[in-house]
C-alpha positions as CSV (number, residue, x, y, z in Angstrom):
1,M,0.0,0.0,0.0
2,N,2.9,2.4,0.9
3,K,4.4,1.6,-2.5
4,L,1.2,2.6,-4.3
5,K,1.0,5.9,-2.3
6,S,4.6,6.7,-3.1
7,S,4.2,5.9,-6.8
8,S,1.0,8.0,-7.0
9,S,2.8,11.0,-5.4
10,E,5.6,10.7,-7.9
11,L,3.1,10.8,-10.7
12,D,1.5,13.9,-9.2
13,L,4.9,15.6,-9.2
14,D,5.2,14.9,-12.9
15,R,1.8,16.4,-13.8
16,P,1.7,20.0,-15.0
17,N,0.4,22.6,-12.6
18,L,-2.3,24.7,-14.2
19,E,-1.8,27.4,-11.7
20,D,1.6,28.2,-13.3
21,Y,-0.3,29.2,-16.5
22,L,-2.8,31.5,-14.8
23,P,-2.6,35.0,-13.3
24,I,-2.9,35.2,-9.5
25,G,-6.3,37.0,-9.5
26,S,-7.9,34.4,-11.7
27,I,-7.5,31.5,-9.2
28,Q,-10.9,31.1,-7.4
29,E,-12.9,28.4,-6.0
30,P,-14.8,26.4,-8.7
31,H,-18.5,27.0,-8.9
32,G,-19.3,23.4,-9.6
33,K,-17.7,20.0,-10.5
34,L,-15.3,20.0,-13.4
35,R,-16.3,17.3,-15.9
36,L,-14.2,15.6,-18.5
37,C,-16.1,17.2,-21.3
38,D,-15.3,20.6,-19.8
39,L,-11.6,19.8,-19.8
40,L,-11.7,18.6,-23.4
41,D,-13.6,21.8,-24.4
42,I,-10.7,23.9,-23.0
43,S,-8.3,23.1,-25.7
44,P,-7.9,21.0,-28.9
45,T,-4.5,19.9,-27.4
46,L,-6.3,18.0,-24.6
47,T,-8.7,16.5,-27.1
48,E,-5.7,15.3,-29.2
49,A,-4.0,13.9,-26.1
50,A,-7.1,12.0,-25.0
51,G,-7.5,10.6,-28.5
52,A,-3.9,9.5,-28.7
53,I,-4.2,7.7,-25.3
54,I,-7.4,5.9,-26.5
55,D,-6.3,5.0,-30.0
56,D,-2.5,5.3,-30.5
57,S,-2.5,3.8,-34.0
58,F,1.1,5.0,-34.7
59,T,2.8,3.2,-31.7
60,R,0.8,0.0,-32.4
61,C,2.4,-0.3,-35.8
62,F,5.8,-0.9,-34.3
63,K,4.9,-3.1,-31.3
64,S,5.5,-6.8,-31.1
65,N,2.6,-8.5,-29.4
66,P,3.8,-11.3,-27.2
67,P,2.1,-14.7,-27.6
68,E,-0.5,-15.8,-25.1
69,P,1.0,-18.1,-22.4
70,W,-0.4,-21.6,-22.7
71,N,1.9,-23.5,-20.2
72,W,-0.2,-22.4,-17.2
73,N,-1.3,-25.8,-15.7
74,I,0.3,-28.9,-14.4
75,Y,-0.1,-31.1,-17.5
76,L,0.8,-28.4,-20.2
77,F,3.9,-27.2,-18.4
78,P,5.8,-30.6,-19.0
79,L,4.9,-30.4,-22.7
80,W,6.2,-26.9,-22.9
81,C,9.5,-27.9,-21.2
82,L,9.8,-30.8,-23.7
83,G,9.3,-28.4,-26.5
84,V,12.1,-26.1,-25.2
85,V,14.5,-29.1,-25.0
86,V,13.6,-30.1,-28.6
87,R,13.9,-26.6,-30.0
88,Y,17.1,-25.6,-28.3
89,G,18.8,-29.0,-27.9
90,I,18.0,-30.7,-31.2
91,L,16.5,-28.4,-33.8
92,F,18.9,-25.4,-33.1
93,P,22.2,-27.4,-33.5
94,I,20.9,-29.1,-36.7
95,R,19.9,-25.7,-38.1
96,V,23.3,-24.2,-37.3
97,I,25.0,-27.1,-39.1
98,V,22.7,-26.6,-42.1
99,L,23.5,-22.9,-42.3
100,T,27.2,-23.5,-41.8
101,I,27.2,-26.1,-44.7
102,G,25.3,-23.5,-46.8
103,W,28.0,-20.8,-46.2
104,I,30.8,-23.3,-47.0
105,I,29.2,-24.3,-50.3
106,F,28.4,-20.6,-51.1
107,L,31.8,-19.2,-50.4
108,S,33.7,-22.0,-52.1
109,C,31.7,-21.3,-55.2
110,Y,31.3,-17.5,-55.0
111,I,34.9,-16.5,-54.5
112,P,36.2,-18.3,-57.6
113,V,33.3,-17.1,-59.7
114,H,33.7,-13.5,-58.6
115,F,37.5,-13.3,-59.2
116,L,38.1,-15.7,-62.0
117,L,35.3,-14.7,-64.4
118,K,35.9,-10.9,-64.4
119,G,36.2,-10.9,-68.2
120,H,32.8,-12.6,-68.6
121,D,30.4,-10.2,-66.8
122,K,27.2,-11.6,-68.1
123,F,28.0,-15.2,-67.2
124,R,29.5,-14.2,-63.9
125,K,26.4,-12.2,-62.9
126,K,24.2,-15.1,-63.8
127,L,26.2,-17.5,-61.6
128,E,26.3,-15.0,-58.7
129,R,22.6,-14.6,-59.0
130,C,22.1,-18.3,-58.6
131,L,24.5,-18.5,-55.7
132,V,22.7,-15.7,-53.8
133,E,19.4,-17.5,-54.3
134,L,21.1,-20.6,-52.9
135,I,22.4,-19.1,-49.7
136,C,19.0,-17.4,-49.1
137,S,17.4,-20.9,-49.4
138,F,19.8,-22.2,-46.7
139,F,18.8,-19.3,-44.5
140,V,15.1,-20.1,-44.9
141,A,15.9,-23.8,-44.3
142,S,17.7,-22.8,-41.0
143,W,14.3,-21.5,-39.7
144,T,12.4,-24.4,-41.1
145,G,10.7,-21.9,-43.3
146,V,7.3,-22.8,-44.7
147,V,6.8,-20.3,-47.5
148,K,4.0,-20.5,-50.0
149,Y,4.3,-18.4,-53.1
150,H,1.2,-17.4,-55.1
151,G,1.3,-16.0,-58.6
152,P,3.8,-16.0,-61.4
153,R,7.5,-15.9,-60.6
154,P,9.1,-12.5,-61.3
155,S,11.2,-12.3,-64.5
156,I,13.9,-9.9,-65.6
157,R,12.3,-7.1,-67.7
158,P,13.2,-3.5,-68.1
159,K,11.1,-0.6,-66.8
160,Q,9.6,-2.5,-63.9
161,V,9.9,-2.3,-60.1
162,F,8.6,-4.6,-57.4
163,V,7.3,-3.1,-54.1
164,A,6.4,-5.0,-50.9
165,N,5.2,-4.4,-47.4
166,H,8.1,-4.6,-44.8
167,T,8.1,-6.6,-41.6
168,S,11.7,-7.7,-41.1
169,M,15.0,-7.9,-43.0
170,I,14.1,-11.5,-43.6
171,D,11.5,-10.3,-46.2
172,F,14.4,-9.8,-48.5
173,I,15.7,-13.3,-47.8
174,V,12.3,-14.9,-48.3
175,L,11.9,-13.1,-51.7
176,E,15.5,-13.5,-52.7
177,Q,15.4,-17.3,-52.5
178,M,12.8,-17.3,-55.4
179,T,14.3,-14.5,-57.5
180,A,17.6,-12.6,-57.1
181,F,16.3,-9.1,-56.6
182,A,18.4,-5.9,-56.5
183,V,17.0,-4.3,-53.3
184,I,17.0,-0.8,-52.0
185,M,17.9,-0.9,-48.3
186,Q,19.3,1.0,-45.3
187,K,23.0,0.5,-44.8
188,H,23.6,-1.6,-41.7
189,P,26.7,-2.0,-39.4
190,G,28.5,-5.2,-38.5
191,W,28.5,-8.5,-40.5
192,V,25.3,-7.5,-42.3
193,G,27.0,-4.3,-43.6
194,L,29.9,-6.5,-44.7
195,L,27.6,-8.7,-46.7
196,Q,25.9,-5.6,-48.2
197,S,29.1,-4.0,-49.4
198,T,30.6,-7.3,-50.8
199,I,28.3,-10.1,-51.9
200,L,25.0,-8.2,-52.3
201,E,26.4,-5.4,-54.4
202,G,27.1,-8.1,-57.0
203,V,23.4,-8.4,-57.7
204,G,23.0,-4.6,-58.0
205,C,21.7,-3.8,-54.6
206,I,21.7,-0.1,-53.6
207,W,22.3,1.2,-50.1
208,F,21.6,4.5,-48.3
209,N,21.7,6.2,-44.9
210,R,18.6,7.9,-43.6
211,S,20.7,10.6,-41.9
212,E,22.4,11.6,-45.1
213,A,20.3,14.0,-47.1
214,K,22.6,13.8,-50.2
215,D,22.0,10.0,-50.3
216,R,18.4,10.6,-51.5
217,E,19.6,12.3,-54.8
218,I,22.2,9.6,-55.3
219,V,19.7,6.7,-54.8
220,A,17.1,8.4,-57.0
221,R,19.7,8.6,-59.8
222,K,20.8,5.0,-59.4
223,L,17.1,3.9,-59.4
224,R,16.5,5.4,-62.8
225,Q,19.7,3.9,-64.2
226,H,18.8,0.5,-62.9
227,V,15.3,0.3,-64.2
228,E,16.5,1.2,-67.7
229,G,19.0,-1.7,-67.9
230,A,17.5,-4.7,-69.7
231,D,20.0,-7.2,-68.1
232,N,19.7,-5.9,-64.5
233,N,18.1,-7.9,-61.8
234,P,14.5,-7.0,-60.9
235,L,14.4,-4.0,-58.6
236,L,12.8,-4.5,-55.1
237,I,11.8,-1.6,-52.9
238,F,10.1,-1.5,-49.5
239,P,8.4,1.8,-49.8
240,E,7.3,2.0,-46.1
241,G,11.0,2.7,-45.4
242,T,10.9,0.8,-42.0
243,C,9.8,-2.5,-40.5
244,V,6.1,-2.6,-39.5
245,N,4.6,-5.4,-37.3
246,N,2.6,-7.1,-40.1
247,H,-0.7,-5.9,-38.8
248,Y,-0.6,-2.5,-40.4
249,T,0.8,-0.6,-43.4
250,V,2.2,2.9,-43.1
251,M,2.5,5.4,-45.9
252,F,4.5,4.5,-49.0
253,K,7.2,6.8,-50.1
254,K,6.6,8.0,-53.6
255,G,10.1,7.4,-55.0
256,A,9.3,4.0,-56.5
257,F,6.1,5.4,-58.1
258,E,7.6,8.4,-60.0
259,L,10.1,6.4,-62.1
260,G,7.7,6.1,-65.0
261,C,7.7,2.3,-65.0
262,T,5.4,-0.6,-64.2
263,V,5.0,-1.3,-60.5
264,C,4.5,-5.0,-59.4
265,P,3.0,-5.2,-55.9
266,V,4.1,-8.0,-53.6
267,A,2.1,-8.8,-50.4
268,I,3.9,-10.7,-47.5
269,K,1.9,-12.1,-44.6
270,Y,3.5,-14.0,-41.7
271,N,1.6,-16.5,-39.6
272,K,2.4,-16.0,-36.0
273,I,1.5,-19.5,-34.9
274,F,5.1,-20.4,-34.1
275,V,7.0,-17.1,-34.0
276,D,6.5,-13.4,-34.6
277,A,8.7,-12.5,-37.6
278,F,8.6,-8.7,-36.8
279,W,12.0,-7.2,-36.2
280,N,12.2,-4.2,-33.9
281,S,15.7,-2.9,-34.7
282,R,15.6,-0.6,-31.7
283,K,15.2,-3.4,-29.2
284,Q,16.9,-6.3,-30.9
285,S,20.0,-6.8,-33.1
286,F,19.5,-8.7,-36.4
287,T,21.7,-11.5,-35.0
288,M,19.4,-12.0,-32.0
289,H,16.5,-11.8,-34.4
290,L,17.9,-14.7,-36.4
291,L,18.6,-16.7,-33.3
292,Q,15.0,-16.2,-32.2
293,L,13.8,-17.5,-35.6
294,M,16.3,-20.5,-35.5
295,T,15.1,-21.5,-32.0
296,S,11.4,-21.5,-33.0
297,W,9.4,-24.4,-34.5
298,A,9.1,-22.8,-37.9
299,V,8.5,-19.5,-39.8
300,V,5.3,-19.7,-41.8
301,C,4.7,-17.2,-44.5
302,D,2.6,-16.5,-47.6
303,V,3.8,-14.3,-50.5
304,W,1.6,-13.0,-53.3
305,Y,2.9,-11.7,-56.6
306,L,0.0,-9.4,-57.6
307,E,-1.1,-7.9,-60.9
308,P,1.3,-5.2,-62.2
309,Q,0.1,-1.6,-62.0
310,T,0.8,1.5,-64.1
311,I,0.1,5.1,-63.2
312,R,-3.3,6.3,-64.6
313,P,-3.8,9.5,-66.6
314,G,-4.0,12.4,-64.2
315,E,-2.9,10.4,-61.2
316,T,-0.1,11.8,-59.1
317,P,2.7,9.5,-57.7
318,I,1.3,9.9,-54.2
319,E,-2.1,8.7,-55.3
320,F,-0.5,5.9,-57.3
321,A,1.4,4.8,-54.1
322,E,-1.8,4.8,-52.1
323,R,-3.6,2.7,-54.7
324,V,-0.8,0.1,-54.6
325,R,-0.8,0.2,-50.8
326,D,-4.6,-0.5,-50.9
327,I,-3.9,-3.6,-53.1
328,I,-1.2,-5.0,-50.9
329,S,-3.2,-4.3,-47.7
330,V,-6.3,-6.0,-48.9
331,R,-4.4,-9.1,-50.1
332,A,-2.3,-9.5,-46.9
333,G,-5.2,-8.5,-44.6
334,L,-3.4,-5.5,-43.2
335,K,-4.8,-2.3,-41.8
336,K,-3.9,1.0,-43.4
337,V,-2.9,3.9,-41.1
338,P,-2.1,7.5,-42.3
339,W,1.4,7.7,-40.7
340,D,4.9,8.2,-42.1
341,G,7.1,5.4,-40.8
342,Y,10.1,7.7,-40.6
343,L,8.4,9.5,-37.6
344,K,9.6,6.7,-35.3
345,Y,13.2,8.0,-36.0
346,S,12.5,11.6,-35.1
347,R,11.2,13.6,-32.2
348,P,8.9,16.7,-32.2
349,S,10.9,19.9,-32.6
350,P,11.2,22.3,-29.6
351,K,9.3,25.0,-31.7
352,H,6.4,22.6,-32.2
353,R,6.3,21.9,-28.4
354,E,6.4,25.6,-27.6
355,R,3.5,26.3,-30.0
356,K,1.4,23.6,-28.3
357,Q,2.2,25.0,-24.9
358,Q,1.3,28.5,-25.9
359,S,-1.9,27.3,-27.5
360,F,-2.8,25.4,-24.4
361,A,-2.2,28.4,-22.1
362,E,-4.2,30.8,-24.3
363,S,-7.1,28.4,-24.5
364,V,-7.2,28.0,-20.7
365,L,-7.1,31.8,-20.2
366,R,-9.9,32.3,-22.8
367,R,-12.1,29.7,-21.1
368,L,-11.6,31.3,-17.7
369,E,-12.5,34.7,-19.0
370,E,-15.7,33.3,-20.5
371,K,-16.7,32.0,-17.1
């Protein structure tokens, strides 16, 4: 009980004191009880805050919902313990061996192909493409991936770009094992960055940094050059620009939709029966994310290659992006929200906070004067 009292007193200290916003002469005893509707009438700021508390659709896009516990009684708990032993003691070592064998085969083939066939670019790129598909297949096998592909397999054609919803970096692996895409992706540190700058650049992948404004112009130029090449690998873009938890889709960036080429939507839906494939990069490294997948029973996923779309007469790139987002959301059963995914990497500016504070103070004074 004492702990509850102390915690409530600490919360009271954090609450703003309205008397600091008011002149001394205006502080009087209230004529009646203050109702919630009166508070919400005082300022749109309070209304927005109450709405955000009730329905925070932005934060929910980036939350991983933990599974419901099922080992809560005396006869289910031993089964759960047996499952832990099987997953960590049997399946995980086998999967590590499978992935290790895959890397040995891949590197023993990729290094000679990359360095000994430099004078035969077309043949070298074809072999490198097959080897990248091979190593991605080993990755999927290391999760016991159960992936079902719907629709025709993508082919190499000029003037086309594939766009997909984004849940994790494994989206790229799941799609890459079927077709060697050239992907547009954030530059990552560590061993992932090493693979990006060496092996994946061989299939035409393009990297960028969100913090570098000049990277946008460079990437836009590379995109246009890539889609014009008849022999280049199909271009894959995740227009949300960030990982979303596979329940929602956030706004699509318009870059992929103003290239003047055919857009091929790809819908990805993960079944969370065994593991949640969502990667929260702020709370978990990609290495730990892979370990989580490799110690689960399986990764179950459906991929739909949908009908290609072209921009309609009089349609803007933003409207085109929204139309494609509608198609992907409906097919994958995802909810659309009107948020820019990049907002999770930024904070409100001090000027914006000051304007809100000033608006709040003025509305409170205006309300009191009316009384």
